[in-house]
C-alpha positions as CSV (number, residue, x, y, z in Angstrom):
1,M,-11.5,109.5,159.1
2,T,-9.4,110.1,162.2
3,F,-5.6,109.8,162.2
4,I,-3.9,109.0,165.4
5,A,-0.4,111.0,165.7
6,L,2.7,108.8,167.0
7,S,5.6,111.1,168.9
8,K,8.7,109.8,167.4
9,Y,9.4,107.8,170.5
10,E,6.4,106.0,170.3
11,I,7.3,105.1,166.7
12,T,10.6,104.2,167.7
13,D,9.2,101.8,170.6
14,M,7.5,100.5,168.0
15,V,10.4,99.9,165.7
16,E,12.1,98.1,168.9
17,T,9.2,95.7,169.6
18,L,8.6,94.7,166.0
19,S,12.5,94.1,165.2
20,A,12.9,92.2,168.2
21,T,9.9,89.9,167.4
22,L,11.1,89.2,164.1
23,A,14.0,88.8,165.0
24,I,12.7,85.9,167.7
25,V,10.8,84.9,164.3
26,V,14.1,84.6,162.2
27,G,15.8,82.5,165.3
28,V,12.7,80.2,165.5
29,A,13.3,80.0,161.5
30,A,16.9,78.7,162.0
31,L,16.0,76.6,164.6
32,V,13.8,74.7,163.0
33,I,15.9,74.6,159.6
34,L,19.0,73.0,161.6
35,L,16.6,70.6,163.3
36,S,15.4,69.4,159.9
37,W,19.4,69.4,158.5
38,F,20.0,67.3,161.4
39,T,16.7,64.9,161.5
40,G,16.5,64.6,157.3
41,R,13.8,66.7,156.7
42,D,14.4,67.2,152.9
43,S,10.8,68.9,152.3
44,V,12.4,71.7,154.4
45,L,16.4,71.9,153.2
46,D,15.0,72.1,149.5
47,A,12.5,75.1,149.9
48,V,15.9,76.9,151.8
49,R,17.7,75.7,148.9
50,E,15.5,77.0,146.8
51,F,14.9,80.0,148.3
52,R,18.1,80.6,149.9
53,A,18.8,83.6,148.1
54,T,15.9,85.0,149.0
55,I,16.1,84.6,152.5
56,T,19.8,86.0,152.6
57,L,18.8,88.9,151.0
58,C,16.3,89.7,153.3
59,V,17.6,88.7,156.5
60,A,20.7,90.9,156.2
61,G,18.7,93.4,154.3
62,G,16.0,93.7,157.4
63,A,18.8,94.1,159.3
64,M,20.8,96.4,157.0
65,L,17.5,99.0,157.4
66,G,17.0,98.2,160.8
67,S,20.1,99.6,162.1
68,L,20.1,102.3,159.8
69,Y,17.0,102.8,161.2
70,F,18.4,102.8,164.7
71,S,21.3,105.5,163.8
72,E,19.6,108.0,161.2
73,V,15.9,108.0,162.5
74,A,16.3,106.9,166.0
75,N,19.8,108.9,166.6
76,Y,20.8,105.5,168.5
77,I,24.6,106.3,168.3
78,P,26.5,103.1,167.1
79,C,29.8,101.8,169.1
80,R,32.7,100.6,168.0
81,F,31.0,96.6,167.3
82,C,28.3,98.0,166.5
83,W,30.1,99.3,163.3
84,F,32.0,96.5,162.8
85,Q,28.6,94.0,163.0
86,R,27.7,96.5,160.3
87,I,31.0,95.8,158.0
88,A,30.0,92.3,157.8
89,M,26.0,92.7,157.5
90,Y,25.8,95.0,155.0
91,P,28.2,93.4,152.1
92,I,26.0,90.6,152.7
93,A,23.1,92.0,152.2
94,I,24.5,93.6,148.6
95,I,25.6,89.5,148.0
96,G,21.9,88.6,148.6
97,L,20.9,91.1,146.1
98,V,23.3,90.1,143.6
99,S,22.4,86.8,144.3
100,F,18.5,87.1,143.7
101,I,19.0,89.0,140.9
102,R,21.2,86.4,139.1
103,R,20.1,83.5,141.0
104,D,23.6,82.4,141.8
105,T,23.8,79.4,144.1
106,T,27.4,79.6,144.7
107,A,26.9,83.1,146.5
108,R,26.5,81.2,149.8
109,F,30.8,81.0,149.6
110,Y,31.0,84.5,150.0
111,V,28.3,84.5,152.7
112,L,29.7,82.1,155.1
113,P,32.9,83.8,155.9
114,I,31.5,87.0,156.5
115,A,28.8,86.0,158.7
116,A,31.1,83.7,160.7
117,I,32.8,86.8,161.3
118,G,29.7,88.6,162.1
119,A,28.4,86.2,164.6
120,C,31.6,86.3,166.4
121,I,31.4,90.4,166.9
122,S,28.2,90.0,168.0
123,A,28.5,87.4,170.1
124,W,31.1,89.2,172.4
125,H,29.7,92.2,171.9
126,Y,26.1,90.7,173.7
127,L,28.1,89.0,176.2
128,I,29.6,91.9,177.1
129,E,26.5,94.0,177.2
130,W,25.5,91.2,180.0
131,R,29.2,91.3,181.6
132,P,30.7,95.0,181.5
133,G,33.2,93.6,183.7
134,L,34.6,92.1,180.4
135,D,35.0,94.8,178.3
136,S,39.1,96.2,178.3
137,G,37.8,99.4,177.4
138,S,38.7,99.4,173.8
139,C,35.5,100.3,172.7
140,A,35.1,103.2,174.2
141,A,37.6,105.9,172.7
142,T,35.2,107.2,170.7
143,G,31.5,107.5,170.8
144,P,29.2,105.2,172.9
145,S,30.7,102.3,175.0
146,C,30.0,98.9,173.8
147,T,28.6,98.1,177.3
148,D,25.9,100.7,176.7
149,I,22.5,99.5,175.9
150,W,19.8,101.4,173.7
151,F,17.0,99.3,174.8
152,R,16.6,95.3,175.7
153,S,13.3,93.6,174.9
154,F,12.1,91.3,176.1
155,G,14.0,91.2,179.0
156,F,17.0,89.9,177.0
157,L,17.1,91.2,173.3
158,T,19.3,93.9,172.7
159,L,20.6,95.3,168.7
160,A,24.0,93.3,169.4
161,G,21.4,89.9,170.5
162,M,19.4,90.4,166.9
163,A,22.4,91.0,165.1
164,L,23.9,87.8,166.4
165,I,20.6,86.0,165.5
166,G,21.0,87.4,161.8
167,F,24.3,86.0,161.1
168,I,23.7,82.7,162.8
169,T,20.8,82.5,160.5
170,L,22.9,83.4,157.5
171,I,25.2,80.6,158.3
172,V,22.5,78.1,159.0
173,V,21.0,79.2,155.5
174,N,24.0,78.9,153.8
175,A,25.5,76.3,155.2
176,I,23.4,73.8,153.6
177,P,24.9,71.8,150.9
178,E,23.5,71.8,147.4
179,R,21.7,68.5,146.6
180,V,23.9,65.7,145.4
181,E,21.9,64.3,142.3
182,E,22.2,60.7,142.6
């Protein structure tokens, strides 16, 4: 049996590509859910309602594990906005876990405002990565600048972009109202 030894850099490259691919898949799923909501596809919406806690846990937990990998294993030093995004995403992962265990259908009311704040931070971070001139310099006091980019997958997707997709997906999944029984 032959084993292929990969370097830390090769593994990190693979994790970057895998993370970006998963972010795109999650983003497409959020778009499908959103279109189903607007077109009244109740079968899709009912599935989202049934698995809302699981989806929330997977998206937020995956984002949390990814951010921990990139900072603790790949040694990508988080900038100030990255920390703010973590401050929003990590509690959502915990709320998702508790909601999953307890089968709590009201956890979405806690997830929504936190995800909205995280989406605003991620959107600004992603914007200043593309337009560094918009950054007022408030980010670079300690650590890397918020306009520094560790990697860009598929020509457009950065860590801030992946966080934005995660937050938007969490908003879409948790904004769908419970079914009203007639």
